[in-house]
C-alpha positions as YAML, in Angstrom:
chain: A
units: angstrom
residues:
- id: 1
  name: UNK
  ca: [54.78, -75.91, 15.28]
- id: 2
  name: UNK
  ca: [51.13, -76.70, 14.85]
- id: 3
  name: UNK
  ca: [50.29, -76.46, 18.54]
- id: 4
  name: UNK
  ca: [51.34, -72.77, 19.01]
- id: 5
  name: UNK
  ca: [49.46, -71.80, 15.87]
- id: 6
  name: UNK
  ca: [46.28, -73.49, 17.06]
- id: 7
  name: UNK
  ca: [46.63, -71.82, 20.46]
- id: 8
  name: UNK
  ca: [47.06, -68.34, 18.84]
- id: 9
  name: UNK
  ca: [43.97, -68.83, 16.70]
- id: 10
  name: UNK
  ca: [41.96, -69.83, 19.77]
- id: 11
  name: UNK
  ca: [43.08, -66.68, 21.61]
- id: 12
  name: UNK
  ca: [42.03, -64.41, 18.72]
- id: 13
  name: UNK
  ca: [38.69, -66.19, 18.47]
- id: 14
  name: UNK
  ca: [38.08, -65.62, 22.18]
- id: 15
  name: UNK
  ca: [38.96, -61.92, 21.81]
- id: 16
  name: UNK
  ca: [36.52, -61.52, 18.92]
- id: 17
  name: UNK
  ca: [33.82, -63.24, 20.98]
- id: 18
  name: UNK
  ca: [34.38, -60.82, 23.87]
- id: 19
  name: UNK
  ca: [34.70, -57.61, 21.76]
- id: 20
  name: UNK
  ca: [32.53, -57.71, 18.59]
- id: 21
  name: UNK
  ca: [34.12, -56.19, 15.47]
- id: 22
  name: UNK
  ca: [31.16, -53.76, 15.01]
- id: 23
  name: UNK
  ca: [30.81, -52.79, 18.66]
- id: 24
  name: UNK
  ca: [29.22, -49.32, 18.34]
- id: 25
  name: UNK
  ca: [26.09, -47.40, 19.30]
- id: 26
  name: UNK
  ca: [23.48, -46.74, 16.68]
- id: 27
  name: UNK
  ca: [22.02, -43.18, 16.50]
- id: 28
  name: UNK
  ca: [18.51, -43.32, 15.10]
- id: 29
  name: UNK
  ca: [16.25, -40.34, 14.30]
- id: 30
  name: UNK
  ca: [13.05, -40.78, 16.26]
- id: 31
  name: UNK
  ca: [11.20, -37.46, 15.67]
- id: 32
  name: UNK
  ca: [11.76, -34.22, 13.75]
- id: 33
  name: UNK
  ca: [8.86, -31.78, 13.76]
- id: 34
  name: UNK
  ca: [7.74, -29.60, 12.10]
- id: 35
  name: UNK
  ca: [9.27, -30.22, 8.70]
- id: 36
  name: UNK
  ca: [9.86, -27.98, 6.97]
- id: 37
  name: UNK
  ca: [10.20, -25.42, 9.74]
- id: 38
  name: UNK
  ca: [9.90, -21.66, 9.26]
- id: 39
  name: UNK
  ca: [12.56, -19.17, 10.36]
- id: 40
  name: UNK
  ca: [11.75, -17.88, 13.83]
- id: 41
  name: UNK
  ca: [9.96, -21.09, 14.85]
- id: 42
  name: UNK
  ca: [10.83, -23.87, 17.30]
- id: 43
  name: UNK
  ca: [11.24, -27.50, 16.35]
- id: 44
  name: UNK
  ca: [11.47, -30.75, 18.29]
- id: 45
  name: UNK
  ca: [14.10, -33.38, 17.53]
- id: 46
  name: UNK
  ca: [14.36, -36.81, 19.20]
- id: 47
  name: UNK
  ca: [17.13, -39.39, 18.70]
- id: 48
  name: UNK
  ca: [17.49, -42.90, 20.06]
- id: 49
  name: UNK
  ca: [20.76, -44.58, 21.03]
- id: 50
  name: UNK
  ca: [20.56, -48.31, 20.33]
- id: 51
  name: UNK
  ca: [23.10, -50.82, 21.70]
- id: 52
  name: UNK
  ca: [23.03, -54.15, 19.86]
- id: 53
  name: UNK
  ca: [26.40, -55.27, 21.19]
- id: 54
  name: UNK
  ca: [27.91, -55.77, 24.62]
- id: 55
  name: UNK
  ca: [27.41, -53.48, 27.59]
- id: 56
  name: UNK
  ca: [28.84, -49.98, 27.15]
- id: 57
  name: UNK
  ca: [30.10, -47.69, 29.89]
- id: 58
  name: UNK
  ca: [30.51, -43.90, 30.22]
- id: 59
  name: UNK
  ca: [28.29, -43.13, 27.25]
- id: 60
  name: UNK
  ca: [28.16, -39.44, 26.28]
- id: 61
  name: UNK
  ca: [25.89, -37.87, 23.63]
- id: 62
  name: UNK
  ca: [26.67, -34.45, 22.13]
- id: 63
  name: UNK
  ca: [24.52, -32.40, 19.74]
- id: 64
  name: UNK
  ca: [26.13, -29.90, 17.32]
- id: 65
  name: UNK
  ca: [23.54, -27.93, 15.30]
- id: 66
  name: UNK
  ca: [24.28, -25.64, 12.32]
- id: 67
  name: UNK
  ca: [24.69, -21.95, 13.18]
- id: 68
  name: UNK
  ca: [21.13, -20.71, 12.26]
- id: 69
  name: UNK
  ca: [19.69, -23.37, 14.60]
- id: 70
  name: UNK
  ca: [20.12, -22.87, 18.34]
- id: 71
  name: UNK
  ca: [19.69, -25.26, 21.24]
- id: 72
  name: UNK
  ca: [17.16, -23.73, 23.63]
- id: 73
  name: UNK
  ca: [18.67, -25.46, 26.66]
- id: 74
  name: UNK
  ca: [22.49, -25.38, 26.65]
- id: 75
  name: UNK
  ca: [22.55, -27.99, 29.42]
- id: 76
  name: UNK
  ca: [21.42, -30.53, 26.82]
- id: 77
  name: UNK
  ca: [24.44, -29.99, 24.58]
- id: 78
  name: UNK
  ca: [26.39, -32.86, 26.18]
- id: 79
  name: UNK
  ca: [24.42, -35.53, 28.04]
- id: 80
  name: UNK
  ca: [26.03, -38.21, 30.24]
- id: 81
  name: UNK
  ca: [24.02, -41.37, 29.53]
- id: 82
  name: UNK
  ca: [26.11, -43.52, 31.87]
- id: 83
  name: UNK
  ca: [25.79, -47.26, 31.12]
- id: 84
  name: UNK
  ca: [23.77, -48.80, 28.32]
- id: 85
  name: UNK
  ca: [23.44, -52.56, 28.51]
- id: 86
  name: UNK
  ca: [23.45, -54.89, 25.54]
- id: 87
  name: UNK
  ca: [20.21, -54.55, 23.51]
- id: 88
  name: UNK
  ca: [19.41, -51.48, 25.56]
- id: 89
  name: UNK
  ca: [18.30, -48.11, 24.19]
- id: 90
  name: UNK
  ca: [17.86, -44.53, 25.40]
- id: 91
  name: UNK
  ca: [15.95, -41.63, 23.81]
- id: 92
  name: UNK
  ca: [16.77, -37.93, 24.08]
- id: 93
  name: UNK
  ca: [14.48, -35.08, 22.99]
- id: 94
  name: UNK
  ca: [15.78, -31.62, 22.11]
- id: 95
  name: UNK
  ca: [13.99, -28.31, 21.69]
- id: 96
  name: UNK
  ca: [15.62, -26.13, 19.02]
- id: 97
  name: UNK
  ca: [14.97, -22.64, 17.63]
- id: 98
  name: UNK
  ca: [15.55, -21.41, 14.08]
- id: 99
  name: UNK
  ca: [16.99, -17.93, 13.68]
- id: 100
  name: UNK
  ca: [14.33, -15.53, 12.25]
- id: 101
  name: UNK
  ca: [16.88, -14.38, 9.64]
- id: 102
  name: UNK
  ca: [17.77, -17.89, 8.52]
- id: 103
  name: UNK
  ca: [17.64, -18.36, 4.76]
- id: 104
  name: UNK
  ca: [15.62, -21.20, 3.34]
- id: 105
  name: UNK
  ca: [17.64, -24.37, 2.88]
- id: 106
  name: UNK
  ca: [18.82, -27.64, 4.48]
- id: 107
  name: UNK
  ca: [20.86, -27.45, 7.70]
- id: 108
  name: UNK
  ca: [22.85, -30.16, 9.49]
- id: 109
  name: UNK
  ca: [22.27, -31.39, 13.03]
- id: 110
  name: UNK
  ca: [25.25, -33.54, 14.00]
- id: 111
  name: UNK
  ca: [25.31, -36.01, 16.91]
- id: 112
  name: UNK
  ca: [28.50, -37.38, 18.43]
- id: 113
  name: UNK
  ca: [28.56, -40.22, 20.88]
- id: 114
  name: UNK
  ca: [31.51, -41.65, 22.91]
- id: 115
  name: UNK
  ca: [31.71, -44.71, 25.15]
- id: 116
  name: UNK
  ca: [33.99, -47.32, 26.73]
- id: 117
  name: UNK
  ca: [33.73, -51.03, 26.04]
- id: 118
  name: UNK
  ca: [36.09, -53.49, 27.70]
- id: 119
  name: UNK
  ca: [38.43, -50.63, 28.52]
- id: 120
  name: UNK
  ca: [38.54, -49.37, 24.96]
- id: 121
  name: UNK
  ca: [37.22, -45.89, 23.97]
- id: 122
  name: UNK
  ca: [35.06, -45.56, 20.85]
- id: 123
  name: UNK
  ca: [32.96, -42.91, 19.19]
- id: 124
  name: UNK
  ca: [30.60, -42.47, 16.25]
- id: 125
  name: UNK
  ca: [28.89, -39.56, 14.49]
- id: 126
  name: UNK
  ca: [25.56, -39.18, 12.73]
- id: 127
  name: UNK
  ca: [24.12, -36.17, 10.86]
- id: 128
  name: UNK
  ca: [20.46, -35.37, 10.18]
- id: 129
  name: UNK
  ca: [19.09, -32.72, 7.83]
- id: 130
  name: UNK
  ca: [16.63, -30.02, 8.96]
- id: 131
  name: UNK
  ca: [14.70, -28.33, 6.17]
- id: 132
  name: UNK
  ca: [14.08, -24.60, 6.79]
- id: 133
  name: UNK
  ca: [11.60, -23.01, 4.46]
- id: 134
  name: UNK
  ca: [10.11, -19.58, 4.97]
- id: 135
  name: UNK
  ca: [6.57, -18.49, 4.14]
- id: 136
  name: UNK
  ca: [6.12, -15.17, 2.28]
- id: 137
  name: UNK
  ca: [3.62, -12.60, 3.50]
- id: 138
  name: UNK
  ca: [2.97, -9.61, 1.26]
- id: 139
  name: UNK
  ca: [1.74, -6.35, 2.75]
- id: 140
  name: UNK
  ca: [0.66, -2.98, 1.30]
- id: 141
  name: UNK
  ca: [1.77, 0.26, 2.96]
- id: 142
  name: UNK
  ca: [2.35, 3.98, 2.33]
- id: 143
  name: UNK
  ca: [-0.72, 4.42, 0.14]
- id: 144
  name: UNK
  ca: [-0.70, 7.92, -1.36]
- id: 145
  name: UNK
  ca: [-2.93, 9.83, -3.78]
- id: 146
  name: UNK
  ca: [-1.33, 12.59, -5.84]
- id: 147
  name: UNK
  ca: [-2.75, 15.18, -6.05]
- id: 148
  name: UNK
  ca: [-4.34, 14.75, -2.64]
- id: 149
  name: UNK
  ca: [-7.60, 16.42, -3.68]
- id: 150
  name: UNK
  ca: [-9.40, 15.05, -6.72]
- id: 151
  name: UNK
  ca: [-12.72, 15.73, -8.41]
- id: 152
  name: UNK
  ca: [-14.63, 14.22, -11.35]
- id: 153
  name: UNK
  ca: [-12.58, 14.18, -14.59]
- id: 154
  name: UNK
  ca: [-9.34, 14.67, -12.65]
- id: 155
  name: UNK
  ca: [-6.27, 12.46, -13.12]
- id: 156
  name: UNK
  ca: [-4.31, 11.18, -10.17]
- id: 157
  name: UNK
  ca: [-1.54, 8.71, -9.27]
- id: 158
  name: UNK
  ca: [-2.26, 5.86, -6.88]
- id: 159
  name: UNK
  ca: [1.07, 4.88, -5.32]
- id: 160
  name: UNK
  ca: [1.88, 2.31, -2.64]
- id: 161
  name: UNK
  ca: [4.58, -0.04, -1.44]
- id: 162
  name: UNK
  ca: [4.48, -3.82, -1.61]
- id: 163
  name: UNK
  ca: [6.73, -5.46, 0.97]
- id: 164
  name: UNK
  ca: [7.45, -9.06, 1.90]
- id: 165
  name: UNK
  ca: [7.04, -9.20, 5.67]
- id: 166
  name: UNK
  ca: [7.27, -13.00, 5.74]
- id: 167
  name: UNK
  ca: [10.19, -15.39, 6.05]
- id: 168
  name: UNK
  ca: [10.20, -16.88, 2.55]
- id: 169
  name: UNK
  ca: [10.58, -15.72, -1.01]
- id: 170
  name: UNK
  ca: [7.47, -14.76, -3.01]
- id: 171
  name: UNK
  ca: [7.53, -15.65, -6.72]
- id: 172
  name: UNK
  ca: [5.42, -14.60, -9.71]
- id: 173
  name: UNK
  ca: [3.75, -11.78, -7.79]
- id: 174
  name: UNK
  ca: [0.77, -10.15, -9.54]
- id: 175
  name: UNK
  ca: [-0.56, -6.94, -7.99]
- id: 176
  name: UNK
  ca: [-3.93, -5.82, -9.37]
- id: 177
  name: UNK
  ca: [-5.94, -2.65, -8.71]
- id: 178
  name: UNK
  ca: [-9.52, -3.67, -9.47]
- id: 179
  name: UNK
  ca: [-11.55, -0.70, -10.73]
- id: 180
  name: UNK
  ca: [-14.16, -2.67, -12.70]
- id: 181
  name: UNK
  ca: [-17.09, -1.60, -10.51]
- id: 182
  name: UNK
  ca: [-15.81, 1.87, -9.67]
- id: 183
  name: UNK
  ca: [-16.03, 5.28, -11.40]
- id: 184
  name: UNK
  ca: [-12.33, 5.17, -12.22]
- id: 185
  name: UNK
  ca: [-10.39, 4.38, -15.38]
- id: 186
  name: UNK
  ca: [-6.86, 2.98, -15.26]
- id: 187
  name: UNK
  ca: [-4.57, 4.85, -17.66]
- id: 188
  name: UNK
  ca: [-2.01, 2.04, -17.61]
- id: 189
  name: UNK
  ca: [-1.96, -1.70, -16.98]
- id: 190
  name: UNK
  ca: [-4.05, -2.43, -13.89]
- id: 191
  name: UNK
  ca: [-1.90, -5.49, -13.06]
- id: 192
  name: UNK
  ca: [1.81, -5.22, -12.24]
- id: 193
  name: UNK
  ca: [4.09, -8.28, -12.22]
- id: 194
  name: UNK
  ca: [7.00, -8.79, -9.82]
- id: 195
  name: UNK
  ca: [9.11, -11.85, -10.62]
- id: 196
  name: UNK
  ca: [10.55, -12.25, -7.13]
- id: 197
  name: UNK
  ca: [10.27, -10.55, -3.75]
- id: 198
  name: UNK
  ca: [12.65, -11.73, -1.03]
- id: 199
  name: UNK
  ca: [11.94, -11.47, 2.72]
- id: 200
  name: UNK
  ca: [12.35, -7.87, 3.85]
- id: 201
  name: UNK
  ca: [12.32, -6.55, 0.28]
- id: 202
  name: UNK
  ca: [10.05, -3.65, -0.74]
- id: 203
  name: UNK
  ca: [9.02, -2.31, -4.13]
- id: 204
  name: UNK
  ca: [6.95, 0.78, -4.99]
- id: 205
  name: UNK
  ca: [4.17, 0.62, -7.57]
- id: 206
  name: UNK
  ca: [2.32, 3.43, -9.32]
- id: 207
  name: UNK
  ca: [-1.07, 3.36, -11.06]
- id: 208
  name: UNK
  ca: [-2.19, 6.42, -13.11]
- id: 209
  name: UNK
  ca: [-5.98, 6.78, -12.82]
- id: 210
  name: UNK
  ca: [-8.69, 9.13, -14.08]
- id: 211
  name: UNK
  ca: [-11.99, 9.87, -12.37]
- id: 212
  name: UNK
  ca: [-14.97, 9.45, -14.65]
- id: 213
  name: UNK
  ca: [-17.21, 12.39, -15.51]
- id: 214
  name: UNK
  ca: [-20.41, 12.74, -13.46]
- id: 215
  name: UNK
  ca: [-18.90, 10.70, -10.63]
- id: 216
  name: UNK
  ca: [-20.88, 11.01, -7.43]
- id: 217
  name: UNK
  ca: [-19.14, 13.01, -4.73]
- id: 218
  name: UNK
  ca: [-18.32, 10.32, -2.20]
- id: 219
  name: UNK
  ca: [-15.62, 8.06, -0.76]
- id: 220
  name: UNK
  ca: [-14.54, 4.91, -2.60]
- id: 221
  name: UNK
  ca: [-12.25, 1.95, -1.94]
- id: 222
  name: UNK
  ca: [-10.09, 0.44, -4.66]
- id: 223
  name: UNK
  ca: [-9.41, -3.27, -3.93]
- id: 224
  name: UNK
  ca: [-5.77, -4.24, -4.32]
- id: 225
  name: UNK
  ca: [-5.20, -7.97, -4.75]
- id: 226
  name: UNK
  ca: [-1.87, -9.76, -4.63]
- id: 227
  name: UNK
  ca: [-1.49, -13.27, -6.05]
- id: 228
  name: UNK
  ca: [1.84, -15.05, -5.65]
- id: 229
  name: UNK
  ca: [3.59, -18.38, -5.06]
- id: 230
  name: UNK
  ca: [5.77, -19.52, -2.20]
- id: 231
  name: UNK
  ca: [9.00, -21.49, -2.56]
- id: 232
  name: UNK
  ca: [7.05, -24.75, -2.86]
- id: 233
  name: UNK
  ca: [4.94, -23.36, -5.71]
- id: 234
  name: UNK
  ca: [1.87, -23.07, -3.50]
- id: 235
  name: UNK
  ca: [-0.57, -20.34, -4.60]
- id: 236
  name: UNK
  ca: [-1.16, -17.59, -2.04]
- id: 237
  name: UNK
  ca: [-3.13, -14.36, -2.10]
- id: 238
  name: UNK
  ca: [-3.84, -11.32, 0.03]
- id: 239
  name: UNK
  ca: [-6.00, -8.22, -0.29]
- id: 240
  name: UNK
  ca: [-5.91, -4.61, 0.77]
- id: 241
  name: UNK
  ca: [-7.93, -1.45, 0.11]
- id: 242
  name: UNK
  ca: [-6.90, 2.02, -1.06]
- id: 243
  name: UNK
  ca: [-9.34, 4.70, 0.07]
- id: 244
  name: UNK
  ca: [-10.19, 7.41, -2.45]
- id: 245
  name: UNK
  ca: [-12.31, 10.47, -1.71]
- id: 246
  name: UNK
  ca: [-13.79, 12.29, -4.69]
- id: 247
  name: UNK
  ca: [-14.39, 15.93, -3.81]
- id: 248
  name: UNK
  ca: [-16.88, 18.37, -5.22]
- id: 249
  name: UNK
  ca: [-15.41, 21.12, -7.39]
- id: 250
  name: UNK
  ca: [-17.58, 24.16, -7.91]
- id: 251
  name: UNK
  ca: [-17.21, 26.28, -11.05]
- id: 252
  name: UNK
  ca: [-18.78, 29.73, -10.74]
- id: 253
  name: UNK
  ca: [-19.22, 32.33, -13.45]
- id: 254
  name: UNK
  ca: [-21.56, 35.16, -14.43]
- id: 255
  name: UNK
  ca: [-24.41, 33.81, -16.54]
- id: 256
  name: UNK
  ca: [-26.46, 37.00, -16.98]
- id: 257
  name: UNK
  ca: [-26.30, 40.73, -16.24]
- id: 258
  name: UNK
  ca: [-29.12, 43.29, -16.16]
- id: 259
  name: UNK
  ca: [-28.48, 47.01, -15.74]
- id: 260
  name: UNK
  ca: [-31.09, 49.58, -14.69]
- id: 261
  name: UNK
  ca: [-31.39, 52.09, -16.20]
- id: 262
  name: UNK
  ca: [-30.25, 50.54, -19.47]
- id: 263
  name: UNK
  ca: [-28.79, 53.89, -20.54]
- id: 264
  name: UNK
  ca: [-27.03, 55.17, -17.41]
- id: 265
  name: UNK
  ca: [-26.20, 58.85, -17.38]
- id: 266
  name: UNK
  ca: [-23.78, 60.54, -15.08]
- id: 267
  name: UNK
  ca: [-25.52, 61.14, -11.74]
- id: 268
  name: UNK
  ca: [-27.98, 58.21, -12.12]
- id: 269
  name: UNK
  ca: [-28.51, 55.59, -9.40]
- id: 270
  name: UNK
  ca: [-27.48, 52.40, -11.21]
- id: 271
  name: UNK
  ca: [-28.60, 48.88, -10.28]
- id: 272
  name: UNK
  ca: [-26.57, 45.92, -11.59]
- id: 273
  name: UNK
  ca: [-28.18, 42.48, -11.22]
- id: 274
  name: UNK
  ca: [-25.77, 39.56, -11.83]
- id: 275
  name: UNK
  ca: [-26.72, 35.89, -11.89]
- id: 276
  name: UNK
  ca: [-23.94, 33.56, -10.77]
- id: 277
  name: UNK
  ca: [-24.22, 29.98, -12.01]
- id: 278
  name: UNK
  ca: [-22.42, 26.89, -10.72]
- id: 279
  name: UNK
  ca: [-21.52, 24.62, -13.65]
- id: 280
  name: UNK
  ca: [-19.19, 22.44, -11.55]
- id: 281
  name: UNK
  ca: [-19.62, 19.13, -9.73]
- id: 282
  name: UNK
  ca: [-19.62, 20.36, -6.14]
- id: 283
  name: UNK
  ca: [-21.56, 22.78, -4.00]
- id: 284
  name: UNK
  ca: [-20.19, 26.30, -3.63]
- id: 285
  name: UNK
  ca: [-20.46, 27.63, -0.09]
- id: 286
  name: UNK
  ca: [-20.10, 31.10, 1.40]
- id: 287
  name: UNK
  ca: [-20.39, 32.67, -2.05]
- id: 288
  name: UNK
  ca: [-19.65, 36.40, -2.05]
- id: 289
  name: UNK
  ca: [-19.28, 38.89, -4.88]
- id: 290
  name: UNK
  ca: [-17.25, 42.06, -4.63]
- id: 291
  name: UNK
  ca: [-17.69, 44.61, -7.40]
- id: 292
  name: UNK
  ca: [-14.65, 46.78, -7.98]
- id: 293
  name: UNK
  ca: [-16.12, 50.05, -9.35]
- id: 294
  name: UNK
  ca: [-15.05, 53.72, -8.92]
- id: 295
  name: UNK
  ca: [-18.46, 54.66, -7.48]
- id: 296
  name: UNK
  ca: [-20.05, 55.01, -4.06]
- id: 297
  name: UNK
  ca: [-22.77, 52.51, -3.16]
- id: 298
  name: UNK
  ca: [-23.46, 48.84, -2.41]
- id: 299
  name: UNK
  ca: [-20.67, 46.92, -4.10]
- id: 300
  name: UNK
  ca: [-20.74, 43.56, -2.32]
- id: 301
  name: UNK
  ca: [-23.34, 40.80, -2.14]
- id: 302
  name: UNK
  ca: [-23.46, 37.57, -0.10]
- id: 303
  name: UNK
  ca: [-25.14, 34.69, -1.99]
- id: 304
  name: UNK
  ca: [-24.61, 31.80, 0.44]
- id: 305
  name: UNK
  ca: [-24.70, 28.34, -1.17]
- id: 306
  name: UNK
  ca: [-25.05, 27.50, -4.85]
- id: 307
  name: UNK
  ca: [-25.55, 23.85, -5.77]
- id: 308
  name: UNK
  ca: [-24.29, 22.33, -9.04]
- id: 309
  name: UNK
  ca: [-26.38, 23.42, -12.09]
- id: 310
  name: UNK
  ca: [-28.03, 26.14, -10.00]
- id: 311
  name: UNK
  ca: [-27.62, 29.93, -9.85]
- id: 312
  name: UNK
  ca: [-28.16, 32.87, -7.54]
- id: 313
  name: UNK
  ca: [-28.50, 36.65, -8.00]
- id: 314
  name: UNK
  ca: [-26.15, 39.35, -6.79]
- id: 315
  name: UNK
  ca: [-27.51, 42.93, -6.73]
- id: 316
  name: UNK
  ca: [-25.36, 46.08, -6.61]
- id: 317
  name: UNK
  ca: [-26.40, 49.77, -6.50]
- id: 318
  name: UNK
  ca: [-24.22, 52.82, -6.90]
- id: 319
  name: UNK
  ca: [-24.28, 56.39, -8.20]
- id: 320
  name: UNK
  ca: [-22.63, 56.91, -11.56]
- id: 321
  name: UNK
  ca: [-20.47, 59.83, -10.52]
- id: 322
  name: UNK
  ca: [-18.37, 59.92, -13.70]
- id: 323
  name: UNK
  ca: [-18.96, 59.29, -17.37]
- id: 324
  name: UNK
  ca: [-17.13, 57.34, -20.07]
- id: 325
  name: UNK
  ca: [-16.10, 53.70, -20.37]
- id: 326
  name: UNK
  ca: [-15.80, 52.45, -16.82]
- id: 327
  name: UNK
  ca: [-13.97, 49.09, -16.31]
- id: 328
  name: UNK
  ca: [-15.52, 46.92, -13.60]
- id: 329
  name: UNK
  ca: [-14.24, 43.74, -11.96]
- id: 330
  name: UNK
  ca: [-16.51, 41.23, -10.28]
- id: 331
  name: UNK
  ca: [-14.56, 39.11, -7.79]
- id: 332
  name: UNK
  ca: [-16.44, 35.91, -6.89]
- id: 333
  name: UNK
  ca: [-15.22, 34.28, -3.68]
- id: 334
  name: UNK
  ca: [-16.45, 30.87, -2.55]
- id: 335
  name: UNK
  ca: [-15.50, 27.65, -0.85]
- id: 336
  name: UNK
  ca: [-15.89, 24.09, -2.13]
- id: 337
  name: UNK
  ca: [-14.39, 20.72, -1.14]
- id: 338
  name: UNK
  ca: [-11.07, 21.84, -2.59]
- id: 339
  name: UNK
  ca: [-10.88, 24.91, -0.34]
- id: 340
  name: UNK
  ca: [-11.25, 28.67, -0.77]
- id: 341
  name: UNK
  ca: [-11.28, 29.90, -4.36]
- id: 342
  name: UNK
  ca: [-11.65, 33.20, -6.22]
- id: 343
  name: UNK
  ca: [-12.80, 33.92, -9.76]
- id: 344
  name: UNK
  ca: [-12.44, 37.35, -11.35]
- id: 345
  name: UNK
  ca: [-14.73, 38.51, -14.18]
- id: 346
  name: UNK
  ca: [-13.87, 41.69, -16.16]
- id: 347
  name: UNK
  ca: [-16.77, 43.91, -17.28]
- id: 348
  name: UNK
  ca: [-17.21, 47.31, -18.89]
- id: 349
  name: UNK
  ca: [-19.89, 49.93, -18.24]
- id: 350
  name: UNK
  ca: [-20.43, 53.03, -20.39]
- id: 351
  name: UNK
  ca: [-21.88, 56.03, -18.55]
- id: 352
  name: UNK
  ca: [-23.11, 58.85, -20.77]
- id: 353
  name: UNK
  ca: [-22.94, 62.58, -20.30]
- id: 354
  name: UNK
  ca: [-26.23, 64.25, -19.52]
- id: 355
  name: UNK
  ca: [-26.37, 65.99, -22.91]
- id: 356
  name: UNK
  ca: [-25.24, 62.89, -24.87]
- id: 357
  name: UNK
  ca: [-27.64, 61.32, -27.38]
- id: 358
  name: UNK
  ca: [-29.27, 58.40, -25.57]
- id: 359
  name: UNK
  ca: [-30.35, 56.63, -28.81]
- id: 360
  name: UNK
  ca: [-26.99, 54.86, -28.97]
- id: 361
  name: UNK
  ca: [-26.99, 53.96, -25.30]
- id: 362
  name: UNK
  ca: [-28.67, 50.53, -25.46]
- id: 363
  name: UNK
  ca: [-26.11, 49.29, -27.97]
- id: 364
  name: UNK
  ca: [-23.13, 50.55, -26.00]
- id: 365
  name: UNK
  ca: [-24.38, 49.26, -22.65]
- id: 366
  name: UNK
  ca: [-25.33, 45.94, -24.16]
- id: 367
  name: UNK
  ca: [-21.74, 45.27, -25.22]
- id: 368
  name: UNK
  ca: [-20.46, 44.11, -21.82]
- id: 369
  name: UNK
  ca: [-23.67, 42.17, -21.19]
- id: 370
  name: UNK
  ca: [-23.51, 40.31, -24.49]
- id: 371
  name: UNK
  ca: [-19.79, 39.81, -24.03]
- id: 372
  name: UNK
  ca: [-20.33, 38.26, -20.61]
- id: 373
  name: UNK
  ca: [-23.09, 35.98, -21.89]
- id: 374
  name: UNK
  ca: [-21.01, 34.96, -24.90]
- id: 375
  name: UNK
  ca: [-18.09, 34.21, -22.59]
- id: 376
  name: UNK
  ca: [-20.30, 32.07, -20.34]
- id: 377
  name: UNK
  ca: [-21.88, 30.21, -23.26]
- id: 378
  name: UNK
  ca: [-18.49, 29.48, -24.80]
- id: 379
  name: UNK
  ca: [-17.25, 28.17, -21.45]
- id: 380
  name: UNK
  ca: [-20.30, 26.01, -20.98]
- id: 381
  name: UNK
  ca: [-20.02, 24.63, -24.52]
- id: 382
  name: UNK
  ca: [-16.38, 23.84, -23.83]
- id: 383
  name: UNK
  ca: [-17.31, 22.08, -20.57]
- id: 384
  name: UNK
  ca: [-19.95, 20.04, -22.36]
- id: 385
  name: UNK
  ca: [-17.39, 19.08, -25.00]
- id: 386
  name: UNK
  ca: [-15.00, 17.92, -22.26]
- id: 387
  name: UNK
  ca: [-17.78, 15.94, -20.59]
- id: 388
  name: UNK
  ca: [-18.30, 13.99, -23.82]
...
């Protein structure tokens, strides 16, 4: 009985010598670059097949990447390596592409290899991780100013959109409108905080602002700075500019009126001399005054340009063809940076009958003059109060 047992053991020993118990190909990662890789980018992956056992025949290597990762050359999906001798090795390099819409995360690249050894078929699998991590890129767009035309002391809303045009999430976003060196005052917090902004996401921000008094009529740029972190916690920043144009706003009114003769009587040729003052911040152009009066004569005057804190005269002549209290309307037309504008001033002129006592005339005629001056002074005092 001992002899058959010894013979059987010898046969098994010979078999184990011919076919090793761990006869398989090793799949070793040789190169994976870049890591991490951004969505929309290519990456290179190299693996090495190592044979530390006996010769292997009909060796095939297959690559199976996760869905967001594509093989750029489909002919490389299954490669026939043929024969790999004992202690031999072969290296394969693959070019892959990450889908631009791939979310950040770890993706599997699986390799499968099959071979024959001493007439027996074997296979083994190996999986490698590819780290995909997007990079955020914040952009500013759709900058609007409402109202579109602003002047000193005006309030306006600065509105724009912040969008993440990158491939990764932006965290702890701080958007600041820096007005420290500009003639603007923020009426709310000048820094807005966005906790998270995913790729493709957009948010609209609004900053209420007031233009300072005595601001120079010019164009300005408000710097907009964005500080944020990427998914690795790395600090990033970007800048943009919002253009603001401060326009001149003229403010015309009658500052003085002189009437000759002071005591107009029916039938007299009357001369009315008005001074028009510009108490605004912008130049008034193409200034014209039309006097609405029920008399024949010169009832319009062209004054041209009136600069801020300056004035110009308008002279009108007409025959007083009727007596009594005559209502007059002075219509002041002009153009400034805001466009065409019209201001109407109401006046009153008393024309006496020829046989009426003229001793009371100066007082009666002076009423509209004093009223106009008082109106102007009250307006100017109010403007000065607002300027403070």
